[in-house]
C-alpha positions, 0 to 999 in steps of 0.5 A, a space after each residue: 103285799 105279803 109279810 113273811 112270818 119270819 119277819 116279825 113285828 118290832 116288839 115293845 120298846 123299853 128305855 135303855 139309856 139317855 145321851 144328850 138330846 137322843 135316847 136309845 131304846 131296845 126293840 126286838 128289831 134292833 136299837 131305836 133312837 129318838 132325837 130333835 134334829 132341827 126346829 120342827 123336826 123330830 127323828 127316829 132311827 131303828 136298827 143298825 146300818 150306816 147313816 145315809 149322810 144326806 142331811 145337814 148337821 143337827 141344829 144346836 138348841 135347847 136339849 130335848 130330853 126323851 120322856 120314858 114311861 112303861 112301854 113307851 117313850 116320847 120326845 118333844 119340840 115345843 108343841 110337836 111330839 113324837 111318841 113310840 108306843 110299845 107292844 107291837 111298835 107304833 108311832 104317833 106324831 102330834 101337835 098340842 095334843 092333836 094327832 097329825 099322823 100315826 101308825 095304822 090301826 082300825 077300831 074293832 079289830 087288828 090292822 091287816 098289816 103291822 105298823 112297823 115290821 122288819 123284813 129280809 131286805 128292809 122295813 115295812 111301815 103303815 100309817 093311818 090315812 085321813 081320807 079327806 086330806 091329799 098327800 104330795 111329794 115323792 119327786 118328779 112324777 107325771 100323774 095327779 099331784 095328789 098321791 092318794 090311790 097311787 103306788 110310787 116307787 122311789 128308784 131312779 130310772 134312766 130316760 123313762 119317758 113321762 107315760 108311767 110312774 117311773 122317773 129319774 128324779 125321786 125324793 122319799 119325802 111326802 107331806 100333807 096339808 094336815 100339818 105333817 111331812 115325813 122324810 125317809 133318810 136313805 139311799 135305798 129304794 122306797 115304795 109308797 102305797 098311799 091309799 093304794 087299793 090293792 093294799 089298803 084304802 085307809 093306810 099309807 104303807 111304806 117299804 124301805 130297802 135299807 138296813 137302817 130305818 131313819 125317819 124324820 117327822 116334820 111339823 108345819 103350820 102351812 105347806 110352805 113351812 113344811 117345804 122350808 123345813 125340809 129344804 133346810 134339812 137337805 139343801 136349798 137351791 144354790 147361787 145361779 149365774 144370771 146367764 144360766 137363766 137365759 135361753 139354752 138352745 140344743 142343736 147338733 150343728 151348734 155353730 150353724 144354729 147359733 149363726 141362724 139364731 142370731 140372724 133371726 134376731 132371737 135371744 139366747 145365752 147357751 148353745 148345747 151341742 158340739 163346741 165351736 169357736 164360732 159360738 163366742 162370736 155370736 155371744 153364746 156360751 158352750 154346754 158340753 158333756 166334757 165340761 170344756 165350756 162354761 157349763 157342765 152336763 153329767 150322766 143321766 143316772 148320777 147321784 148327788 154323792 157321785 156329783 160331788 165326787 166328780 166336781 169336787 166343788 162346782 167351778 165358779 159360775 158353772 152350773 150343773 144340770 142333771 136328768 137324775 135327782 135324789 135327796 139333796 140334788 136340788 142344792 147342787 144341780 138344776 134337775 132338767 126335764 126331758 124325754 117326754 113323748 112329743 104330744 099333748 099328753 106328753 106336755 101335760 105330763 111334763 107340766 105335772 112332773 115339774 110341779 110335782 118336783 116343786 112339791 118335793 122340795 125342788 126349788 128350780 127345774 129346767 123345762 126341756 122344750 120337746 120337738 113334736 113330729 114335723 109336718 103338721 099344723 099341730 106340730 107348731 101349735 104344740 111346740 109353741 105351747 111347750 115353749 110358753 110353759 118353759 119361758 115361765 119357769 126357772 130354767 129353759 132349754 129348747 131341744 133340737 132347735 135347728 129343726 123346730 117350726 120357726 125355721 119354716 113358719 114366719 108366724 111361729 118365728 115372730 111368736 118365738 121372738 116375742 116369748 124369748 124377749 119376754 124371758 129376758 125381760 123377766 130376768 129381774 123377777 126370776 132372779 128374785 124368785 131364785 133368791 127366795 128359793 135359795 133363802 127359804 126353800 120355796 120353789 119358783 113354780 108353786 102349785 095351787 096346793 102349796 100356794 093356796 092351801 086353804 082353798 081346796 077348790 084350787 087344788 084340782 087345778 094341778 097344772 096351773 101354778 104361781 110363778 113366784 108370788 105375783 104371777 098365776 100361769 095356766 099352761 095351754 095343754 090341748 089344741 085350740 087354746 081353750 083353758 079353764 082357769 081357777 082364780 083364788 081369792 082376791 083380784 086377778 089382773 090379766 097381764 095381756 089385756 089389763 082387765 081384772 077379775 074377782 077370785 074364787 071362781 073358774 073362768 074359761 079363757 080362749 088363748 090364741 097362739 100368741 100367749 097363754 093365760 097369765 094373771 097378776 096377783 092383786 097387791 103384788 108387782 112385777 119388775 121387768 128388765 130391758 129386751 136384750 139378745 143375751 145377758 152380756 148386753 146387761 149392765 151389771 153395775 146397775 144390779 145383778 139383773 142389770 137395769 130395771 126397765 118397767 115395774 108393773 103394779 097389780 093394784 097397790 100393795 097397801 092402802 091406796 093414796 089419794 088420787 094423784 098424791 105421792 105415796 110416802 111409804 117405804 120404797 120397799 113396798 114396791 117390791 111386795 112380791 118375792 124378791 129383795 129390793 137390794 137385788 136391783 140397786 138404785 132404780 134408774 130415773 128412766 123407768 117407764 110409766 106402766 099402767 096395769 090393773 087399776 094403778 099407774 106408777 111413775 118415778 119422779 124426782 120426788 119419788 114414786 107417784 101412784 095414781 089409782 084408776 077407777 074402772 069397771 072390773 072385767 067380766 069372765 070371758 065367754 
C-alpha cells in the first residue's frame, strides 16, 4: 500500500461553529462534522460530496453538543464518546473512559501510515487492532468468519462463485466483540485490510473511494446490541408472506416438474422457470424475472436504489429475491446465495457465506441447493447435505430440481420428502424468527460469535449456528457424516434421539444421511405446525402460520413444577424462545402430547400440564 506524497495527512482540527447537535470543524482535508445520529451511534463526516442517502433519519432526542478544546473536539451519547484529536488527525471511540477503538499509533515511534489521509480517489484510515479480539462483518464472504488477516474488498461482482473473496453481497460494516462497530456510509468501493500481513498485523486499514468520508461508530454492550443498532440505521427485514417461506423449486420445464413433484408427494410453494397455466392446478406459484407471477426476480447486479426505482413500492405479497446486495438491501429484498461450486468445499463456503451475511446485519438469507455432477453416490450424499442446511434457514430454493437425485434414487426421494415435510412443520417457528428479525434486526441464522460472545471456545466452530434462539444446527460438510459439534453452556437436547448433553464441550456425532446434528437449547421450546404439501392447506383463521400441531419443550423455561402438578405461570412461558405468542392465536385443544428432553407437556381443559421425567443424561457419542 502506497500513500502519495501529494495526498497529505489531514491537518489539525479547529472548531468553526456549532449547529444544533452537530459541530463543523476545519481541517486541511476539508470540513469535518460530528453528530449524535441515534442512541449508541456517533457520526463523523469529513470533506465535501453528497450524502450517500442509505440511512434512516437521525433519532430525535436530547441535544448532544460538541465540546471543543485546543486542537480537539468530542461528542458524547451517555458514556459513549467520539473524539477528534488534532495535529495529524486522529480518532478515538470510547465508553466510560475505556477505549473501544482508536487510530493506529505505535509507542516509541511514528506509525508507518497516517491515521486519516486524503487520497486522489478517496480516503485512507488506520485503526489500532487488538490482537486478542476477532473482527466480523463486511457482507457475504466465504472464508473464516473472523476477518483478521484478510483483505476484503466491498465491491459487488456478478456470479463470482464462492472460491475467492469476491462476492455479490457486500456491506462496509465491521464490528468486534470488544464493543464497537464501524459503518462506512458510502456507495463507493471500500477496502478493509484487517491485520493484513502485507500492510500491518497491528492495524485495521481502510480505503474508501468517495469524495465524502462518512463514518458511524456504533457502541454496544453485546454483539446483539451492535447488530440491532446497525439494523435500525439501515433497515430491518420486511414482512414476509407465509408462502414465501415454503420450498421454492427451480426447473427448466416448470409444468412437468410441478406435476412430477406433486406425484412424488413432495411439498413446495413456488416454481421458478417458465410460467405455465398448469402450475396453479398443482398449487404452485410462479416466479419469473418478468414479474408476471406472484414473485419477482431482478438482475444479479441491481443496487438497493435501483431496486426501489424498479419497483416503486414492492407489490403487496410479492417478495423480491436478489443475488446482489449492499447496505439496505436486507430491508427490501431477500439476498439469495448461489453460483457455488458444486462440491463439498462449495457447500462449506456457502455455509460460511450465509453466516457471514448474518454477521453483517442481514436478517434473512435464501439458500440455493446446488445440484452436484450426476452419476456418483457422492452426488446424492452431497445434495442431501445441502438440502438439509437449506431447510434449516429462513428461505430455500432447490436448483435444477428436475435433474436432482430424487428422480432416480428411492432412498433420496424418501429423505427429501421427510425434510420438506419438516420444513413446513417448522413454519410457525420460522415465522417467529423472521418476526424477531423484523422487530430487532437479529438474524434468523446466528453464528456462534453472535449467539455466544462470552464463550470463545465456541467461535472457531464457524459453520454451526443457532436457528433462532432455540435450535443449534451443525451442517454436515464432508462425506461420511462425521461432525464435531461444540455445545455451549447449558443442557442440549438431541432432537432426533431425545438424549441430552451438558454443554461447554465438544462431541463427535455420526450423522446418517437421514439427518444432520440438531440440538434444542435447554429452557426453550419449538412450536411445530402440521405436515402439509403447500401453505394453501393451512387455515389462516388459526393464526398467521395456521394450526399449531405440537410444542416441543427443551426442559422447563422456569423453575420446574412438582411432578404432575399444573404449571400456573403465564402461558407466554411456553414461548420462551424467539417468537411472539400472539403469532399463533389460540392454541387448539388437539395439540398433541410431545416428550422431548426431560419434560412432557400436554394441554388440558384446565391449561397446560407439565411433567418432569427423571432420566440419565446422554453420553457423548463415540
